C-alpha positions in Angstrom: 0.2 0.0 -0.2 1.2 3.4 -1.0 0.4 6.6 0.4 0.0 9.5 -2.3 2.2 11.9 -0.2 5.5 12.0 -0.5 8.9 13.4 -1.3 12.1 12.3 -3.5 15.1 13.9 -4.7 17.6 12.3 -7.3 21.2 13.7 -8.3 23.6 13.2 -11.2 27.4 14.5 -10.9 29.9 13.3 -13.4 32.0 15.0 -16.1 31.2 18.7 -15.2 27.2 17.9 -15.0 25.3 18.3 -12.0 21.5 17.7 -12.5 18.7 17.2 -9.5 15.5 16.4 -9.8 12.7 16.8 -7.0 9.6 15.2 -6.9 6.7 16.2 -4.5 3.5 14.3 -4.4 -0.1 15.2 -3.2 -3.5 13.8 -2.9 -5.4 13.7 -6.1 -8.4 11.5 -7.9 -6.6 10.9 -11.0 -2.8 11.1 -11.8 -1.6 14.6 -12.9 2.1 15.5 -13.3 3.5 19.0 -13.7 6.9 19.5 -14.9 9.2 22.6 -14.1 12.5 22.7 -16.0 15.0 24.5 -18.0 13.9 25.4 -21.5 16.9 23.3 -22.7 14.8 20.1 -21.1 11.8 21.0 -23.2 11.8 18.1 -25.8 12.1 15.8 -22.8 8.9 16.8 -20.7 6.5 14.3 -22.5 9.4 11.3 -21.8 9.6 12.6 -17.9 5.6 12.5 -17.9 5.8 8.8 -19.4 8.3 7.8 -16.6 6.3 9.3 -14.1 3.1 7.4 -15.1 5.2 4.1 -14.8 5.6 4.7 -10.9 2.5 6.3 -9.8 -1.4 6.0 -10.7 -2.9 8.6 -8.6 -2.1 12.0 -6.9 -0.6 15.3 -8.3 3.2 15.6 -8.6 5.4 18.4 -9.3 8.6 17.4 -10.6 11.3 20.0 -10.2 14.5 19.7 -12.7 17.7 21.8 -12.3 21.3 21.5 -13.7 24.5 23.2 -13.8 26.6 22.6 -16.9 30.5 23.0 -16.3 31.6 21.7 -19.6 33.4 23.1 -22.2 30.4 23.9 -24.8 30.0 25.7 -27.9 28.0 28.8 -27.6 26.0 31.2 -29.7 25.4 34.8 -29.5 21.9 36.3 -29.9 22.0 39.7 -31.3 18.8 41.6 -30.4 18.6 44.5 -33.4 15.5 46.1 -32.1 17.0 46.5 -28.5 20.5 48.1 -30.3 18.6 50.4 -32.5 16.7 51.5 -29.4 19.8 52.6 -27.7 21.2 54.3 -30.8 18.1 56.2 -31.1 18.0 57.5 -27.6 21.9 58.2 -27.7 21.3 60.5 -30.8 18.2 62.3 -29.2 20.6 63.1 -26.0 23.4 64.3 -28.3 20.8 66.6 -30.1 19.3 67.9 -26.5 23.1 68.5 -25.2 25.5 69.0 -28.3 28.1 70.3 -26.0 28.4 66.8 -24.4 30.8 64.3 -26.6 29.3 61.7 -28.1 31.2 59.0 -27.8 28.7 56.0 -28.6 30.3 53.1 -30.6 29.7 49.6 -31.7 31.6 48.1 -29.1 29.6 50.4 -26.6 26.1 49.2 -28.1 27.3 45.8 -27.8 27.5 46.0 -24.0 24.3 47.4 -23.5 21.9 45.0 -21.5 19.9 42.4 -23.7 21.4 43.7 -26.8 23.6 40.6 -26.7 22.5 37.2 -25.1 24.5 34.1 -24.6 22.7 30.6 -25.3 23.5 27.0 -25.5 24.1 26.1 -29.1 21.7 23.2 -29.1 19.1 21.5 -26.8 20.0 19.0 -24.4 22.8 16.5 -25.4 23.1 12.5 -24.9 24.8 13.4 -21.2 22.2 15.7 -20.2 19.4 13.3 -21.2 21.4 10.5 -19.5 21.8 12.7 -16.3 18.0 13.1 -16.4 17.1 9.7 -17.0 19.4 8.7 -13.8 18.3 11.7 -11.6 14.5 11.0 -12.2 14.7 7.4 -11.5 16.6 7.8 -8.1 14.0 10.5 -7.6 11.0 8.4 -8.3 12.6 5.5 -6.1 13.1 7.7 -3.0 9.6 8.9 -3.7 8.2 5.5 -3.8 10.2 4.0 -0.7 8.7 7.4 1.5 5.4 6.5 0.0 5.0 2.8 1.1 6.3 3.8 4.7 3.7 6.4 4.9 1.3 3.8 3.2 1.8 1.5 6.2 1.0 3.9 8.8 -2.1 4.3 6.9 -2.8 0.7 6.6 -2.1 0.0 10.2 -4.8 2.8 11.2 -7.6 1.8 8.8 -7.0 -1.7 10.2 -7.3 -0.6 13.6 -10.7 1.4 12.6 -11.9 -1.8 10.8 -11.7 -3.7 14.2 -13.8 -1.1 15.7 -16.3 -1.1 12.7 -16.6 -5.0 13.5 -17.3 -4.6 17.0 -20.1 -2.1 16.4 -21.4 -4.7 13.9 -21.5 -7.4 16.6 -23.1 -5.0 19.1 -26.0 -4.3 16.3 -26.2 -8.0 15.9 -26.4 -8.9 19.5 -29.3 -5.8 20.0 -31.5 -6.4 16.7 -33.1 -9.6 18.0 -34.6 -7.9 21.1 -35.8 -4.9 19.2 -39.2 -7.0 18.0 -39.4 -8.5 21.6 -39.2 -5.1 23.3 -41.8 -3.8 20.6 -44.5 -6.5 21.4 -44.0 -5.8 25.0 -44.6 -2.0 24.8 -47.5 -3.0 22.2 -49.2 -5.1 24.4 -49.0 -2.8 27.5 -50.1 0.0 25.5 -53.1 -2.0 24.0 -54.2 -3.2 27.4 -54.3 0.4 29.0 -56.1 1.6 25.9 -58.9 -1.5 26.0 -58.6 -1.2 30.0 -59.4 -4.4 30.9 -60.5 -6.1 27.8 -58.8 -9.2 26.2 -55.9 -8.1 23.8 -56.3 -10.1 20.6 -53.1 -12.5 20.6 -53.3 -13.0 17.0 -53.6 -9.4 15.8 -50.9 -8.3 18.3 -48.5 -10.7 16.7 -49.4 -10.0 13.2 -48.4 -6.4 14.1 -45.1 -7.6 15.9 -44.4 -9.4 12.2 -45.1 -6.5 10.4 -42.9 -4.3 12.4 -39.8 -7.4 12.4 -39.9 -7.5 8.7 -39.9 -3.4 8.2 -36.9 -3.0 10.6 -35.0 -6.2 9.6 -31.0 -5.5 9.3 -30.0 -9.2 9.1 -28.9 -8.5 5.0 -27.3 -5.0 5.8 -25.2 -7.0 8.8 -24.4 -10.1 6.5 -22.8 -7.5 3.9 -20.9 -5.6 6.5 -19.4 -8.7 7.7 -18.4 -9.2 4.3 -17.3 -5.8 3.2 -14.9 -6.1 6.5 -13.7 -9.2 5.1 -13.0 -7.6 1.6 -11.5 -4.8 3.0 -8.7 -6.5 5.0 -7.7 -8.6 1.8 -7.7 -5.4 -0.6 -5.2 -4.0 2.1 -2.7 -6.8 1.5 -2.3 -5.2 -2.1 -0.1 -2.7 -3.5 -2.5 -0.4 -5.0 -5.9 -0.3 -3.3 -7.2 3.3 -3.5 -9.9 3.1 -6.2 -11.1 -0.3 -4.9 -11.3 0.9 -0.9 -12.9 3.9 -2.2 -15.7 2.0 -3.9 -15.8 -0.1 -0.8 -16.2 2.5 1.4 -19.5 3.6 -0.3 -20.7 0.4 0.1 -20.1 0.6 4.1 -21.6 3.8 4.0 -24.9 2.3 2.5 -25.3 -0.1 4.9 -24.9 1.9 7.9 -27.2 4.4 6.6 -30.0 1.6 5.8 -29.6 0.4 9.3 -30.1 3.6 10.8 -32.9 4.6 8.8 -34.6 1.2 9.6 -34.1 1.4 13.1 -36.6 1.8 15.4 -34.5 1.3 18.6 -32.4 4.2 20.4 -29.2 1.8 21.2 -29.2 0.4 17.5 -29.4 4.2 16.3 -26.7 5.0 18.6 -24.3 1.9 17.6 -25.2 3.1 13.7 -24.2 6.5 14.2 -21.1 5.6 15.7 -20.3 3.0 13.0 -21.2 5.8 10.5 -18.2 7.9 12.4 -15.9 5.3 11.9 -16.4 4.8 8.4 -16.2 8.5 7.6 -12.7 8.5 9.4 -11.5 5.4 7.1 -13.0 7.3 4.2 -10.6 10.4 4.9 -7.6 7.9 4.9 -8.5 6.2 1.9 -8.3 9.7 0.0 -4.8 9.4 0.8 -4.0 6.0 -0.6 -2.9 5.0 -4.0 
């Protein structure tokens, strides 16, 4: 079992190339990867996403890529003609306004003005940089998943503990349920005797009313399904990728507990049903953190 929350960092340091990949993941219903990298790696963004998809199935992942290239590489100078023209035109206007000032503008001076000349890499990422990216990315994903697995074990322990509590509550409801019809019968008989004031109560009619009540308030099927869901939950927790399965199963837990509360005509069962819903909600919150 993996948590959807985690962090991993991978590094590559060889032959003058220092590259770092950091990955941070948080909860999300589907897989969503955001890549933040220098422009030189723009062509590799889709490959990075594909690698992330191989390791993750749910969650939002932010991937940060940074690098330093200390190798001797060919550079190319970009000349911004518009910027140079603006500087020269401005110099001419100043010279016209102040003719007593020597106009010492030269080609060399123009080239030194900000943004007129830009130094850029002559090409996109070469094989060495791409290899560095792949190595660092794999290392980051490995550390990320190691952290997510540790967090996943904590979530599993918490959810299984709550499943034990749910099982105890189901057992208490099962123990209480058979008494509900008998209590109803006793209350109904006492009420009828009081109303009839000494007249003999029709036992046949009384039993019919009790039978109808028992049928309406019967929760045997819901309790059986809850027992089955508890067993399934524990089995699913033994798997690696469980988020979607557990999410669906928790919905079924809620369905059965809601039905128990709606059918209940007993204060104790209602109290137990609400406690059951409370524990199920806590499990649901944890399931949202699981891949």
